[in-house]
Structures are given as C-alpha cells and as structure tokens.
C-alpha positions as CSV (number, residue, x, y, z in Angstrom):
1,M,49.9,115.5,134.7
2,N,53.2,116.1,133.6
3,F,55.2,116.8,137.4
4,F,58.9,116.6,135.9
5,N,61.6,119.0,137.8
6,P,64.0,119.6,135.2
7,K,66.2,121.1,138.1
8,I,65.9,117.9,140.1
9,Y,66.5,116.2,137.3
10,W,69.5,117.3,136.6
11,E,70.8,117.7,139.5
12,T,70.4,114.2,139.8
13,R,71.8,113.1,136.7
14,L,75.1,115.2,136.8
15,A,75.8,114.3,140.0
16,T,75.3,110.3,139.3
17,N,77.4,110.9,136.3
18,P,80.0,113.8,136.8
19,G,81.3,112.9,133.0
20,L,80.4,113.5,129.6
21,Q,78.2,110.8,130.2
22,G,76.0,112.7,132.7
23,V,75.6,115.3,129.5
24,G,75.5,113.4,126.3
25,Y,74.0,109.9,125.7
26,T,73.8,108.4,129.0
27,S,73.1,104.6,128.0
28,L,75.8,104.5,125.4
29,G,78.9,105.1,128.4
30,E,81.3,107.3,128.5
31,G,83.5,105.8,125.7
32,Y,81.2,106.2,123.4
33,N,80.6,109.8,124.5
34,Q,84.2,110.4,124.1
35,W,83.7,110.4,120.2
36,L,80.6,111.8,120.0
37,Y,82.2,114.7,121.9
38,R,85.4,114.8,119.8
39,L,82.9,115.4,116.8
40,R,81.4,117.9,118.9
41,R,84.4,119.9,119.1
42,R,86.0,119.7,115.7
43,M,82.5,121.1,114.5
44,F,82.3,123.6,117.1
45,L,85.4,125.0,116.5
46,E,85.2,124.6,113.0
47,E,81.9,127.4,113.2
48,A,82.1,129.4,115.7
49,G,85.8,130.0,115.0
50,S,84.8,131.4,111.7
51,L,82.9,134.4,113.1
52,R,86.0,136.2,113.0
53,L,85.6,138.6,116.0
54,D,88.3,139.8,118.0
55,W,87.9,137.2,120.7
56,A,90.1,138.4,123.0
57,R,88.0,141.7,123.7
58,S,84.9,139.3,122.7
59,S,82.2,138.5,125.7
60,V,80.8,135.1,125.9
61,L,78.0,133.5,127.8
62,D,77.2,129.6,127.6
63,I,74.1,128.7,129.1
64,G,73.8,124.8,130.7
65,S,77.7,124.8,131.0
66,G,77.4,121.5,132.5
67,T,80.8,119.5,132.7
68,G,82.2,123.1,130.8
69,F,82.8,121.4,127.8
70,Y,82.2,124.4,125.6
71,V,83.3,126.6,128.4
72,R,86.7,124.9,127.7
73,L,86.1,125.4,124.0
74,W,85.8,129.2,124.2
75,Q,89.0,129.2,125.9
76,E,90.6,126.9,123.4
77,I,89.2,129.9,120.7
78,G,90.6,132.5,122.3
79,V,87.8,134.2,124.4
80,R,89.1,135.7,127.8
81,S,85.9,136.8,128.7
82,I,83.4,134.2,129.8
83,M,80.6,133.8,132.1
84,G,79.0,130.0,132.4
85,S,76.0,129.2,133.6
86,D,73.5,125.9,134.6
87,L,70.0,125.1,136.3
88,T,71.3,123.2,139.3
89,E,73.9,124.1,142.0
90,Y,75.6,121.0,141.5
91,A,76.9,122.1,138.2
92,V,77.9,125.6,139.0
93,A,79.8,124.8,142.2
94,S,81.8,122.3,140.0
95,L,82.5,124.4,137.3
96,Q,83.9,127.1,139.6
97,K,86.3,124.8,141.1
98,K,87.3,123.6,137.3
99,F,87.5,127.3,135.9
100,A,88.5,129.8,138.9
101,R,89.2,132.7,136.6
102,N,85.6,132.5,135.3
103,E,82.3,133.4,137.0
104,F,79.1,130.7,137.2
105,F,75.9,131.3,138.2
106,Q,72.6,129.2,138.4
107,L,70.6,130.4,135.4
108,D,67.0,129.3,134.4
109,I,67.1,130.5,130.2
110,G,63.2,130.1,130.2
111,A,62.5,132.3,133.3
112,P,62.2,135.8,134.0
113,L,65.8,137.0,134.5
114,A,67.7,139.3,137.0
115,L,70.6,139.2,134.7
116,R,71.8,142.7,133.1
117,E,75.3,142.1,131.3
118,Q,75.4,142.2,128.0
119,F,77.3,139.3,125.5
120,D,79.0,139.9,122.1
121,V,78.2,135.4,121.9
122,I,75.7,133.6,123.5
123,S,76.0,129.6,123.2
124,A,73.3,126.9,124.3
125,M,74.6,123.6,123.5
126,D,72.0,121.0,123.8
127,V,70.0,123.0,125.6
128,L,66.8,123.9,124.9
129,F,65.3,120.9,123.5
130,H,65.0,120.4,127.3
131,I,62.7,123.1,127.9
132,I,59.5,121.0,127.7
133,D,57.2,123.4,128.1
134,D,56.9,125.5,124.9
135,R,55.8,129.2,126.6
136,R,59.1,129.2,128.4
137,Y,61.1,127.9,125.4
138,E,59.9,130.9,123.6
139,A,60.9,133.1,126.7
140,A,64.1,131.3,126.4
141,I,65.0,132.6,123.0
142,F,63.7,136.5,123.7
143,N,66.0,136.4,127.0
144,V,68.7,135.5,125.1
145,H,68.2,137.8,122.9
146,S,67.6,140.8,125.6
147,L,71.5,139.6,126.8
148,L,73.2,139.9,123.6
149,N,74.5,143.2,122.1
150,P,73.3,144.6,118.9
151,G,74.7,142.6,116.2
152,G,75.2,140.1,118.7
153,W,76.0,136.0,117.9
154,F,73.7,133.0,119.1
155,I,74.9,129.6,118.2
156,L,72.9,126.4,119.5
157,T,72.3,123.1,119.0
158,D,68.9,121.4,118.4
159,N,67.0,119.0,115.9
160,F,65.2,120.8,114.0
161,L,62.4,118.5,113.1
162,H,61.1,118.4,109.4
163,A,57.8,116.6,111.2
164,T,55.8,117.6,114.1
165,A,57.0,118.0,117.3
166,D,58.6,114.8,118.9
167,R,57.7,115.3,123.0
168,A,59.5,113.3,125.8
169,V,59.5,113.3,129.5
170,H,62.7,115.4,129.5
171,Q,62.9,116.8,125.8
172,V,61.0,117.8,123.1
173,S,62.6,117.9,119.5
174,R,60.5,121.0,117.8
175,S,60.0,121.3,114.0
176,L,62.4,123.3,112.1
177,N,59.9,125.8,111.2
178,E,58.6,126.4,115.1
179,V,61.9,127.5,115.9
180,T,62.6,129.4,112.8
181,S,59.3,131.2,113.5
182,I,60.1,132.0,116.8
183,L,63.5,132.8,116.5
184,E,62.9,135.1,113.1
185,R,60.1,137.2,115.2
186,T,62.2,137.6,118.3
187,G,64.4,139.3,116.3
188,F,66.9,137.0,114.8
189,Q,68.8,136.4,111.8
190,I,69.6,132.8,110.9
191,I,72.6,132.4,109.3
192,R,73.4,128.7,108.4
193,R,72.6,125.7,110.2
194,K,74.8,122.3,110.0
195,P,74.9,118.8,110.9
196,M,76.3,117.8,114.0
197,F,75.9,114.2,113.7
198,V,74.6,111.8,110.8
199,L,74.9,108.2,112.1
200,M,76.0,108.4,115.5
201,N,73.5,109.9,117.3
202,Y,69.8,108.9,117.1
203,P,67.9,109.5,114.0
204,I,64.9,111.4,114.8
205,D,64.5,113.1,111.9
206,A,64.6,110.3,109.7
207,K,61.6,109.8,107.6
208,R,61.5,106.3,107.4
209,Q,61.2,104.1,111.0
210,I,63.4,101.7,109.4
211,W,66.4,103.7,110.0
212,K,65.2,104.4,113.9
213,S,64.7,101.0,114.4
214,S,68.1,99.6,112.4
215,W,70.0,102.7,114.5
216,K,68.9,100.5,117.8
217,I,69.8,97.3,116.6
218,L,73.3,99.0,115.8
219,M,73.8,100.5,119.4
220,Y,72.3,97.1,121.4
221,P,75.8,95.9,122.2
222,A,77.3,99.3,122.8
223,R,74.3,99.8,125.6
224,K,76.0,96.1,127.2
225,N,79.6,96.5,126.9
226,A,81.8,99.5,127.3
227,F,84.6,98.3,125.2
228,F,82.7,97.7,122.2
229,A,80.4,100.6,122.9
230,Y,83.6,102.9,123.0
231,L,85.2,100.8,119.8
232,L,81.7,101.2,118.0
233,G,82.5,104.8,118.3
234,A,86.1,105.1,117.1
235,G,85.1,102.9,113.8
236,L,82.3,105.1,113.3
237,Y,83.9,108.9,113.9
238,P,86.1,109.0,110.4
239,I,83.1,108.1,108.6
240,E,80.7,110.6,110.6
241,S,83.8,112.9,110.2
242,A,83.3,112.9,106.5
243,L,79.5,112.8,106.3
244,T,78.8,116.0,108.6
245,R,81.2,117.7,106.1
246,L,79.5,116.3,102.7
247,F,75.6,116.9,104.1
248,H,74.0,120.2,104.6
249,E,71.7,118.7,107.6
250,G,71.2,115.6,108.7
251,P,68.4,113.2,110.7
252,S,69.6,114.3,114.4
253,T,71.5,117.3,116.2
254,E,72.5,120.3,114.0
255,L,73.9,123.2,115.2
256,M,72.6,126.5,113.7
257,I,73.9,129.8,114.0
258,C,72.0,133.3,114.3
259,R,72.4,136.8,114.9
260,K,70.6,139.5,116.4
261,R,68.9,142.1,114.4
262,D,70.3,145.9,114.2
263,P,68.1,148.4,116.5
264,G,64.8,149.3,114.4
265,T,64.5,146.0,113.2
266,P,60.8,145.0,113.7
267,G,61.2,142.3,116.5
268,R,58.6,141.0,119.4
269,S,58.3,141.7,122.6
270,Y,57.5,138.8,125.1
271,A,55.0,138.8,127.8
272,Y,55.7,136.7,130.7
C-alpha cells in the first residue's frame, strides 16, 4: 500500500531546499539548476509571450508556485493580476513575503475546489506529474478547465511519454496518449507542444536504455561536486538552447499550450 503524503513531502523538501534546487533536480545542486531554470525561463517567455494577450488586463493563476519562479516570469511578461498557489503552507508564507502585492493561497488542484474566480490563463509547471493518483490527476485537469474563462489558456509541463506510464513514489510520467485524451475530453484544444530539454534532464522518454544509462554516467560527477555541476550546466546550456529550438519534441520534460474550447462544444463533467 502506498502511504505517500505529498503535502508532507513538499513541506519538507521546500523547507530543506528553499532555492531552485528544492523545486528542480535536487541531487544536482543549485549551480546546475540555475542553468536548467535559465532554459525554462527562455522557453516560457517565448511560448507564453506568443499568446498575444493584453497582459496588463489579463488574469493569471499559477498552480504550484513553489519558489515563485514563474510568478516572476508572469510579471516580466507584463501581467498585473497574478494569483499564486501551492500545496504547502511553507511556500505560501514565503511567497507572500516575496511578492507582497500578489495573493497566494493553499490549493490542492486535484481536490474539490472552493475557489470561484475565473482566469484568462492558468499555468501548472512541473506540477501535474507529481499527482500520483490517476483520478486526482484527471480531476486536476477538470478543475483547471472550470477555472478558466471561455477561450482561456492552459500552460503546463509534463513528460508526455510515448510508452506506458512510468511510476515512482512521488511522480508519475503518463503517456502522451493518456494526457491528450484527458485534456480533449475535458474540453481543451491542444495548440502545441515544445521540448523544454533535450540533453540536460533525465531522458525518461528515450527509446533505448543506453541513453538513460549514458545520462546517469555523465551526471555522476556532478552529483559529487557542486562546482563541476555548475560547469557542466554552463557547457551544456548553449547546446541545449540550440537543440530545443531545432526539435519539435524531446525525451524529457515538454511544455504544452492548450485552450479551453468555446461554450457549447461537447465536453465532460467530472464526478468526485
């Protein structure tokens, strides 16, 4: 029986590692994660900024805000109305101090909602694959749909495997077919999908085991030495920047943009 408690897990993880390492690749240190998040920043600003909304008048909800990395990027894009959320009390308290002009609250997006606001855009970056229960995962997508205005945008990252789901204690990487099916029958139109990483993150969707083994061997010294981890990230960053622009999909985390279909389009009601 699985006794994993996500709230306790994330309270502990964020309190122990309050920086990017806490929300990123914990075993590779803060230096390597700086380069990972530099890539995330570039990709997010390019893709979210391309939506051509009137950002000063648009409302955004960020789910699983963690350290506030994407809250700050929404501000950089020009959004004034930003609400942030997190599963943990620790993150909410920290975020409220860091972003005093914004509102933050505790939210379990896979549970029944008390929130009644509507938003133009919702982001859930590296959040949904941490919902290990399949019903709660589907409920989370339904909840996002219910919180969006008609025609609203949903930006998320996940692993979107071409094989069957890969299940770990605190993360489930589901298949592209499964996630696509849930999104479409909930009432979303998938607009596009782009690789967030090609080389710098674990290639969970690689077809051959040798690529996964090679990545682990490459990263082994970085796990042992923080300075080497930083240098490795610095060396891989320009190559990764080129590859993520060259390829349409990758073997690791990908960014997907969806849009809520217009009212009247057949959708799906979710029963808790």
